[in-house]
C-alpha positions as YAML, in Angstrom:
chain: A
units: angstrom
residues:
- id: 1
  name: MET
  ca: [-4.69, 4.24, 14.16]
- id: 2
  name: ALA
  ca: [-5.46, 0.45, 14.11]
- id: 3
  name: ARG
  ca: [-7.83, -0.61, 11.60]
- id: 4
  name: ARG
  ca: [-10.98, -2.48, 12.72]
- id: 5
  name: PHE
  ca: [-12.24, -5.48, 11.09]
- id: 6
  name: ARG
  ca: [-15.74, -5.25, 9.52]
- id: 7
  name: PHE
  ca: [-17.93, -8.23, 9.13]
- id: 8
  name: THR
  ca: [-19.04, -8.17, 5.36]
- id: 9
  name: SER
  ca: [-21.35, -10.71, 3.63]
- id: 10
  name: PHE
  ca: [-18.12, -12.17, 1.94]
- id: 11
  name: SER
  ca: [-16.30, -12.72, 5.50]
- id: 12
  name: VAL
  ca: [-19.29, -14.49, 6.69]
- id: 13
  name: ILE
  ca: [-19.68, -16.63, 3.84]
- id: 14
  name: LEU
  ca: [-15.87, -17.62, 3.94]
- id: 15
  name: ALA
  ca: [-16.18, -18.17, 7.56]
- id: 16
  name: ALA
  ca: [-19.20, -20.61, 6.87]
- id: 17
  name: LEU
  ca: [-17.45, -22.33, 4.03]
- id: 18
  name: LEU
  ca: [-14.03, -22.87, 6.27]
- id: 19
  name: PHE
  ca: [-15.92, -23.83, 9.47]
- id: 20
  name: GLY
  ca: [-19.31, -24.79, 8.60]
- id: 21
  name: ALA
  ca: [-19.26, -28.27, 9.81]
- id: 22
  name: ALA
  ca: [-17.57, -27.32, 13.15]
- id: 23
  name: ALA
  ca: [-20.08, -24.55, 13.44]
- id: 24
  name: SER
  ca: [-22.88, -27.02, 13.04]
- id: 25
  name: GLY
  ca: [-21.40, -29.55, 15.80]
- id: 26
  name: GLN
  ca: [-22.46, -32.82, 14.12]
- id: 27
  name: GLN
  ca: [-20.15, -35.44, 14.18]
- id: 28
  name: VAL
  ca: [-20.46, -38.20, 11.28]
- id: 29
  name: ARG
  ca: [-22.11, -41.36, 12.24]
- id: 30
  name: PHE
  ca: [-22.17, -44.67, 10.88]
- id: 31
  name: ASP
  ca: [-25.18, -46.42, 10.84]
- id: 32
  name: SER
  ca: [-24.56, -49.89, 8.79]
- id: 33
  name: VAL
  ca: [-22.76, -51.01, 5.78]
- id: 34
  name: THR
  ca: [-24.20, -53.49, 3.15]
- id: 35
  name: PRO
  ca: [-23.04, -56.00, 2.16]
- id: 36
  name: THR
  ca: [-20.53, -56.90, 4.73]
- id: 37
  name: LEU
  ca: [-18.92, -59.44, 2.77]
- id: 38
  name: VAL
  ca: [-17.04, -58.35, -0.49]
- id: 39
  name: HIS
  ca: [-14.51, -60.04, -2.78]
- id: 40
  name: ALA
  ca: [-10.70, -59.41, -2.26]
- id: 41
  name: ARG
  ca: [-10.29, -58.61, -5.95]
- id: 42
  name: GLY
  ca: [-12.28, -55.41, -5.33]
- id: 43
  name: GLY
  ca: [-14.81, -53.89, -7.54]
- id: 44
  name: ASP
  ca: [-17.99, -54.41, -5.30]
- id: 45
  name: HIS
  ca: [-20.27, -51.77, -4.52]
- id: 46
  name: ILE
  ca: [-21.08, -51.26, -0.87]
- id: 47
  name: ARG
  ca: [-23.47, -48.87, 0.72]
- id: 48
  name: ILE
  ca: [-22.76, -46.90, 3.97]
- id: 49
  name: ASN
  ca: [-25.64, -45.63, 5.87]
- id: 50
  name: GLY
  ca: [-25.20, -42.78, 8.35]
- id: 51
  name: GLN
  ca: [-25.66, -39.33, 9.07]
- id: 52
  name: TYR
  ca: [-23.81, -35.87, 8.46]
- id: 53
  name: PHE
  ca: [-21.62, -36.85, 5.55]
- id: 54
  name: GLU
  ca: [-22.27, -33.48, 3.88]
- id: 55
  name: THR
  ca: [-20.99, -30.37, 5.22]
- id: 56
  name: PRO
  ca: [-24.08, -27.94, 5.66]
- id: 57
  name: PHE
  ca: [-22.39, -24.52, 4.48]
- id: 58
  name: CYS
  ca: [-20.29, -25.67, 1.40]
- id: 59
  name: PHE
  ca: [-22.33, -24.04, -1.40]
- id: 60
  name: PHE
  ca: [-19.51, -23.88, -4.12]
- id: 61
  name: PRO
  ca: [-18.14, -26.54, -6.32]
- id: 62
  name: ALA
  ca: [-14.49, -25.34, -5.36]
- id: 63
  name: CYS
  ca: [-15.23, -27.04, -1.96]
- id: 64
  name: PRO
  ca: [-13.07, -29.94, -1.18]
- id: 65
  name: GLN
  ca: [-14.46, -33.54, -1.79]
- id: 66
  name: PRO
  ca: [-14.87, -35.96, 0.86]
- id: 67
  name: LEU
  ca: [-12.57, -38.93, 0.73]
- id: 68
  name: VAL
  ca: [-13.35, -42.66, 1.85]
- id: 69
  name: THR
  ca: [-10.40, -45.21, 2.45]
- id: 70
  name: ILE
  ca: [-10.57, -48.80, 3.14]
- id: 71
  name: ASP
  ca: [-7.71, -49.83, 5.31]
- id: 72
  name: GLY
  ca: [-5.56, -47.02, 3.91]
- id: 73
  name: VAL
  ca: [-6.52, -47.32, 0.12]
- id: 74
  name: ASN
  ca: [-8.76, -44.75, -1.63]
- id: 75
  name: ALA
  ca: [-12.11, -46.09, -2.69]
- id: 76
  name: GLU
  ca: [-14.12, -44.68, -5.46]
- id: 77
  name: ILE
  ca: [-17.25, -42.75, -4.20]
- id: 78
  name: ARG
  ca: [-20.32, -43.41, -6.50]
- id: 79
  name: VAL
  ca: [-22.93, -41.81, -4.60]
- id: 80
  name: PHE
  ca: [-22.83, -39.15, -2.05]
- id: 81
  name: SER
  ca: [-25.80, -37.51, 0.15]
- id: 82
  name: ASP
  ca: [-26.03, -36.42, 3.86]
- id: 83
  name: THR
  ca: [-27.11, -40.07, 4.88]
- id: 84
  name: VAL
  ca: [-25.85, -42.45, 2.20]
- id: 85
  name: LEU
  ca: [-22.28, -42.93, 0.64]
- id: 86
  name: GLU
  ca: [-21.85, -45.77, -1.94]
- id: 87
  name: VAL
  ca: [-18.49, -46.79, -2.71]
- id: 88
  name: VAL
  ca: [-16.49, -49.13, -4.90]
- id: 89
  name: THR
  ca: [-14.00, -51.44, -2.86]
- id: 90
  name: PRO
  ca: [-10.54, -51.33, -3.87]
- id: 91
  name: ALA
  ca: [-8.63, -54.71, -3.72]
- id: 92
  name: HIS
  ca: [-7.65, -56.06, -0.41]
- id: 93
  name: VAL
  ca: [-6.13, -59.38, 1.27]
- id: 94
  name: PRO
  ca: [-8.74, -61.37, 2.84]
- id: 95
  name: GLY
  ca: [-9.90, -60.31, 6.58]
- id: 96
  name: THR
  ca: [-11.51, -57.63, 8.09]
- id: 97
  name: ALA
  ca: [-11.22, -53.70, 7.08]
- id: 98
  name: ASN
  ca: [-11.69, -50.32, 8.36]
- id: 99
  name: ILE
  ca: [-13.60, -47.75, 6.39]
- id: 100
  name: VAL
  ca: [-12.49, -44.14, 7.31]
- id: 101
  name: PHE
  ca: [-14.49, -41.14, 5.79]
- id: 102
  name: TYR
  ca: [-12.70, -37.98, 5.52]
- id: 103
  name: PRO
  ca: [-15.55, -35.39, 5.34]
- id: 104
  name: GLN
  ca: [-15.10, -31.54, 4.24]
- id: 105
  name: PHE
  ca: [-13.92, -29.61, 6.97]
- id: 106
  name: GLN
  ca: [-14.48, -32.28, 9.70]
- id: 107
  name: PRO
  ca: [-12.24, -34.73, 11.71]
- id: 108
  name: ALA
  ca: [-12.09, -38.31, 10.07]
- id: 109
  name: ALA
  ca: [-14.64, -40.92, 11.25]
- id: 110
  name: THR
  ca: [-13.70, -44.65, 11.47]
- id: 111
  name: PHE
  ca: [-16.03, -47.55, 10.85]
- id: 112
  name: PRO
  ca: [-13.82, -50.21, 12.43]
- id: 113
  name: SER
  ca: [-14.11, -53.86, 11.10]
- id: 114
  name: ALA
  ca: [-16.79, -52.63, 8.77]
- id: 115
  name: ILE
  ca: [-16.38, -55.11, 6.02]
- id: 116
  name: THR
  ca: [-14.81, -58.47, 5.42]
- id: 117
  name: TYR
  ca: [-12.77, -59.19, 2.38]
- id: 118
  name: VAL
  ca: [-13.15, -63.11, 1.12]
- id: 119
  name: THR
  ca: [-11.81, -64.82, -1.76]
- id: 120
  name: GLU
  ca: [-15.10, -66.43, -2.40]
- id: 121
  name: ILE
  ca: [-18.68, -65.07, -1.81]
- id: 122
  name: PRO
  ca: [-20.91, -67.80, -0.41]
- id: 123
  name: THR
  ca: [-23.72, -68.45, -2.71]
- id: 124
  name: LEU
  ca: [-26.45, -71.20, -2.49]
- id: 125
  name: SER
  ca: [-26.57, -73.79, -5.42]
- id: 126
  name: GLY
  ca: [-29.79, -74.46, -7.38]
- id: 127
  name: SER
  ca: [-30.57, -77.41, -5.31]
- id: 128
  name: ALA
  ca: [-29.98, -75.84, -2.34]
- id: 129
  name: LEU
  ca: [-32.37, -72.80, -3.08]
- id: 130
  name: ALA
  ca: [-34.93, -75.54, -4.09]
- id: 131
  name: LEU
  ca: [-34.71, -77.53, -0.76]
- id: 132
  name: LEU
  ca: [-34.98, -74.25, 0.97]
- id: 133
  name: ALA
  ca: [-38.04, -73.15, -0.99]
- id: 134
  name: VAL
  ca: [-39.82, -76.51, -0.18]
- id: 135
  name: THR
  ca: [-38.74, -76.32, 3.39]
- id: 136
  name: ILE
  ca: [-40.36, -72.76, 3.64]
- id: 137
  name: LEU
  ca: [-43.66, -73.96, 1.84]
- id: 138
  name: LEU
  ca: [-43.99, -76.91, 4.37]
- id: 139
  name: ILE
  ca: [-43.37, -74.62, 7.36]
- id: 140
  name: GLY
  ca: [-46.06, -72.32, 5.79]
- id: 141
  name: ALA
  ca: [-48.52, -75.30, 5.34]
- id: 142
  name: LEU
  ca: [-47.82, -76.54, 8.90]
- id: 143
  name: ALA
  ca: [-48.29, -73.09, 10.28]
- id: 144
  name: SER
  ca: [-51.69, -72.57, 8.56]
- id: 145
  name: ARG
  ca: [-53.20, -75.81, 9.98]
- id: 146
  name: THR
  ca: [-52.85, -74.68, 13.55]
...
């Protein structure tokens, strides 16, 4: 005589752990990444905003951790929540790079050409900042006269 499978609380929890994200029906969504310019030597912190980064039914520390790669190279995850990822960029040749997020129990999600690696981050010199400040003050003074 064949045994019938009984649903126990253990089997329900196990199914939720294994198939939680698929059952939730939510796909990872990327909204933005800041900054978009990072140094080619790596080590910059970037913030990725989006939704559904966490698996809703993974309750135990033994759950697999998500993975972020930038053009195939692992990036260190510093902050991880359902809506924010903060990662440290690995070294990369100058040019655009794709970010791929491998969530727990879900298909990978790609943010194409999300960041641009450069050899030098453009900055304003002290005199350029002073000129900008004076220009803003003059525009504000002119605008208040009308």
